[in-house]
C-alpha positions as CSV (number, residue, x, y, z in Angstrom):
1,M,-9.4,-49.2,12.1
2,N,-11.3,-50.7,9.0
3,R,-13.1,-54.1,8.7
4,E,-10.0,-56.1,7.4
5,Q,-7.6,-54.5,10.1
6,G,-10.0,-55.3,12.8
7,M,-10.8,-58.9,11.8
8,N,-6.9,-59.4,11.6
9,Q,-6.8,-58.3,15.3
10,I,-9.3,-60.9,16.3
11,E,-7.5,-63.5,14.3
12,R,-4.1,-62.4,16.0
13,T,-5.2,-62.7,19.7
14,R,-8.7,-64.5,19.4
15,I,-9.6,-62.3,22.4
16,I,-12.5,-59.9,22.7
17,A,-12.7,-57.9,26.0
18,I,-16.3,-57.5,27.1
19,V,-16.7,-54.2,28.7
20,R,-19.9,-54.1,31.1
21,G,-20.8,-51.7,33.8
22,V,-17.7,-49.4,33.4
23,Q,-18.3,-45.8,34.0
24,Q,-17.8,-43.4,31.1
25,S,-15.1,-41.4,33.1
26,Q,-13.0,-44.8,33.2
27,I,-13.5,-46.1,29.8
28,A,-10.5,-44.5,28.1
29,A,-8.2,-45.8,31.0
30,V,-9.7,-49.3,30.5
31,A,-9.1,-49.2,26.9
32,D,-5.5,-47.9,27.3
33,A,-4.8,-50.6,29.8
34,L,-6.0,-53.4,27.5
35,L,-4.0,-51.9,24.7
36,K,-0.9,-51.9,26.8
37,G,-1.4,-55.6,27.6
38,G,-1.8,-56.5,23.9
39,V,-5.6,-57.0,23.8
40,T,-6.8,-54.9,20.8
41,V,-10.4,-55.8,20.5
42,M,-13.1,-54.7,22.9
43,E,-16.8,-54.5,23.0
44,V,-19.1,-52.0,25.1
45,T,-22.3,-53.7,26.1
46,L,-25.3,-51.7,25.4
47,N,-26.8,-52.5,28.9
48,T,-23.9,-50.3,30.2
49,P,-25.1,-46.8,31.1
50,G,-23.8,-44.4,28.6
51,A,-22.5,-47.3,26.3
52,L,-23.2,-45.4,23.1
53,P,-21.1,-42.2,24.0
54,M,-18.5,-44.5,25.2
55,I,-18.2,-46.2,21.9
56,K,-18.0,-42.8,20.2
57,E,-15.3,-41.7,22.7
58,L,-13.4,-44.9,22.1
59,Q,-13.5,-44.7,18.3
60,D,-12.2,-41.2,18.6
61,K,-9.3,-41.8,21.0
62,F,-8.5,-45.6,20.1
63,G,-9.9,-46.2,16.6
64,E,-6.7,-46.3,14.9
65,H,-5.1,-48.9,17.3
66,M,-8.3,-50.9,18.6
67,Y,-11.1,-52.6,17.1
68,I,-14.3,-51.1,19.0
69,G,-17.7,-52.9,18.9
70,A,-21.0,-53.2,20.8
71,G,-22.4,-56.1,22.8
72,T,-25.8,-57.0,24.2
73,V,-27.3,-55.8,20.8
74,L,-30.9,-57.3,21.2
75,D,-32.8,-55.9,18.1
76,L,-32.4,-53.9,14.9
77,E,-32.9,-50.8,16.7
78,D,-30.0,-51.5,19.1
79,A,-27.8,-52.5,16.1
80,K,-28.6,-49.3,14.3
81,K,-28.0,-47.1,17.2
82,A,-24.6,-48.7,18.0
83,V,-23.4,-48.4,14.4
84,H,-24.5,-44.8,14.4
85,A,-22.3,-44.4,17.5
86,G,-19.3,-45.9,15.7
87,A,-19.2,-49.5,16.6
88,S,-17.4,-51.3,14.2
89,F,-18.8,-54.9,14.9
90,L,-21.8,-56.2,16.7
91,V,-22.3,-59.0,19.4
92,T,-25.7,-60.3,20.3
93,P,-26.7,-62.7,23.3
94,N,-29.6,-64.0,21.0
95,T,-30.2,-65.2,17.3
96,D,-32.3,-62.6,15.5
97,K,-32.3,-63.2,11.8
98,E,-33.2,-59.5,11.0
99,V,-30.3,-58.1,12.9
100,I,-27.9,-60.8,11.3
101,R,-29.0,-59.9,7.8
102,W,-29.0,-56.1,8.5
103,A,-25.4,-56.3,9.6
104,K,-24.4,-58.6,6.6
105,N,-25.8,-56.2,4.2
106,K,-24.0,-53.2,5.8
107,D,-20.7,-55.4,5.8
108,I,-20.6,-55.2,9.6
109,P,-19.2,-58.3,11.3
110,I,-21.7,-59.7,13.7
111,F,-21.4,-62.4,16.2
112,P,-24.8,-63.6,17.3
113,G,-25.5,-65.8,20.4
114,A,-26.8,-69.3,20.1
115,M,-26.9,-72.2,22.2
116,T,-28.5,-75.2,20.4
117,P,-27.3,-76.7,17.0
118,T,-30.4,-75.6,15.4
119,E,-29.8,-71.8,16.6
120,I,-26.3,-72.0,15.4
121,V,-27.0,-73.4,11.9
122,K,-29.7,-70.6,11.6
123,A,-27.4,-67.9,12.8
124,W,-24.8,-69.0,10.2
125,K,-27.1,-69.4,7.3
126,A,-28.4,-65.8,7.9
127,G,-25.1,-64.4,7.7
128,A,-23.1,-64.5,11.0
129,T,-19.4,-63.9,10.8
130,A,-18.9,-66.4,13.5
131,V,-21.5,-67.6,16.2
132,K,-21.1,-66.9,19.9
133,I,-21.8,-70.0,21.9
134,F,-23.9,-68.5,24.9
135,P,-23.7,-69.4,27.9
136,S,-20.4,-71.0,27.2
137,A,-19.5,-70.8,31.0
138,S,-22.5,-72.9,31.7
139,L,-22.3,-75.3,28.9
140,G,-18.6,-75.7,29.1
141,L,-15.7,-76.7,26.9
142,P,-16.9,-80.4,26.3
143,Y,-20.2,-78.9,24.8
144,I,-18.6,-76.7,22.5
145,K,-16.2,-79.6,21.4
146,E,-19.2,-81.8,20.6
147,L,-20.9,-78.9,18.5
148,M,-17.7,-78.9,16.5
149,G,-17.9,-82.3,15.3
150,P,-20.9,-82.0,13.0
151,L,-20.7,-78.1,12.7
152,D,-16.8,-77.8,12.1
153,H,-17.7,-75.5,9.1
154,I,-19.1,-72.8,11.4
155,P,-16.7,-70.7,13.2
156,M,-17.5,-70.5,16.8
157,M,-16.8,-68.0,19.7
158,A,-16.9,-69.0,23.3
159,V,-18.1,-66.3,25.7
160,G,-17.8,-66.7,29.3
161,G,-15.7,-69.0,31.6
162,V,-12.5,-68.3,29.7
163,T,-9.3,-67.9,32.1
164,E,-5.6,-68.1,31.9
165,E,-5.8,-71.6,33.0
166,N,-8.2,-72.9,30.2
167,I,-7.8,-70.3,27.2
168,K,-5.4,-72.6,25.3
169,Q,-7.9,-75.5,25.7
170,F,-10.6,-73.4,24.0
171,L,-8.2,-72.5,21.2
172,Q,-7.0,-76.0,20.7
173,I,-10.3,-77.3,19.9
174,G,-10.7,-74.6,17.4
175,C,-12.6,-71.7,18.8
176,Y,-12.5,-68.8,16.4
177,G,-12.7,-66.3,19.2
178,L,-12.9,-65.9,22.9
179,G,-15.2,-63.2,24.6
180,I,-13.7,-62.5,28.1
181,G,-15.6,-60.2,30.5
182,G,-15.3,-60.3,34.4
183,S,-12.0,-62.1,34.6
184,L,-10.3,-59.3,32.6
185,I,-12.5,-56.3,33.2
186,N,-12.7,-56.3,36.9
187,L,-14.9,-53.6,38.3
188,K,-13.3,-53.5,41.8
189,E,-9.9,-53.0,40.4
190,I,-11.2,-50.2,38.0
191,E,-13.1,-48.6,40.9
192,A,-9.7,-48.6,42.9
193,G,-7.8,-47.1,39.8
194,N,-5.7,-50.1,39.5
195,F,-5.7,-50.2,35.7
196,E,-2.2,-52.0,35.7
197,W,-4.1,-55.0,37.0
198,I,-6.0,-55.0,33.7
199,T,-2.7,-54.6,31.6
200,E,-1.2,-57.5,33.5
201,K,-4.2,-59.8,33.1
202,A,-4.5,-59.0,29.5
203,A,-0.9,-59.8,29.1
204,G,-1.1,-63.0,31.0
205,L,-4.0,-64.2,29.0
206,I,-2.1,-63.5,25.6
207,A,1.0,-65.4,27.1
208,A,-1.2,-68.3,28.1
209,S,-2.8,-68.7,24.8
210,V,0.3,-69.5,22.9
């Protein structure tokens, strides 16, 4: 899936599944479950053991149907390793101008993490595709809504705290995208082999967002 196709998938559902702590032997089943539920964009966080081989495997098996990226990219070395492994986009928890500029020069979508208005503007000026408001679970919906007043020209992503009950609210205030982790990628259900739970949850989130 090329850049244009991938960005279209983000704009279609606004959902990026955050995969953290999943074992490599389970990653294909998780991707398949998400795809069946209608979620076509996923990131594997680099602090997951075996993340780079997982990204490669996902690209090989699902690259035509899913947009696969890397999360928890902390520095330029992480970014280069992730892209070399096959990551089509990058997500960071922090604002690192060097990483943002490198990704922009490589035409790789990047969603850097930022919390304050100053960080958000710096990330956007450095070349962010959209800015991830982190930690949005703690900051909450009202905080993001307030940010969008003076900074409505900057596309923002909410990561953390998004559920079926509030997903529509996040979209209604104008969030560009939503990173969803634990409430979608449930490690207990995965360990039990209950991948249908992920499919049902993914479908539920999509249904609740429209």
